[in-house]
C-alpha positions in Angstrom: -54.6 -14.3 19.7 -55.4 -12.3 17.0 -55.0 -8.6 16.8 -57.3 -6.1 15.4 -57.4 -2.0 15.0 -60.2 0.2 14.8 -59.2 3.7 14.5 -56.2 3.9 16.8 -57.2 1.3 19.2 -55.5 -2.2 19.0 -56.9 -4.9 20.7 -56.2 -8.4 21.0 -59.2 -11.3 21.3 -58.4 -14.8 22.9 -60.8 -17.5 21.7 -61.1 -20.9 20.5 -60.1 -21.4 16.8 -63.3 -23.1 15.8 -65.0 -20.0 16.3 -66.2 -18.3 13.1 -65.3 -14.6 12.9 -67.6 -12.3 10.5 -66.0 -11.5 7.3 -67.0 -7.8 7.8 -64.6 -7.9 11.6 -62.0 -9.8 9.5 -61.2 -6.4 7.7 -59.9 -5.0 10.8 -57.2 -8.0 11.5 -53.6 -7.0 11.6 -50.0 -8.3 12.0 -48.3 -6.3 14.9 -45.9 -6.9 17.8 -47.7 -7.7 21.4 -46.5 -4.5 22.7 -48.8 -2.5 20.5 -51.8 -4.0 22.4 -53.9 -1.8 24.5 -56.2 -4.3 26.0 -57.1 -7.9 25.6 -60.6 -9.6 25.5 -60.7 -13.4 26.6 -63.9 -15.4 24.5 -65.3 -18.2 26.0 -68.5 -20.2 25.1 -70.5 -21.3 27.7 -73.7 -23.3 28.0 -75.0 -21.1 30.7 -74.0 -18.0 32.3 -73.0 -17.8 35.9 -75.6 -15.9 38.3 -74.6 -12.1 38.6 -73.1 -11.0 42.2 -75.3 -8.9 44.2 -73.5 -5.7 45.1 -73.8 -4.1 48.5 
């Protein structure tokens, strides 16, 4: 997991290490403790998205 900070918002991103991070986004990467994380995102590359579920 890599940690990022934008303003006062600290978040973690879980993703495959082979994914390229845009250079302009790398500017926000930080070294911090997991206790500081406000939310986590999980990025998964797929060939096809699942069908959306219908709301009743």
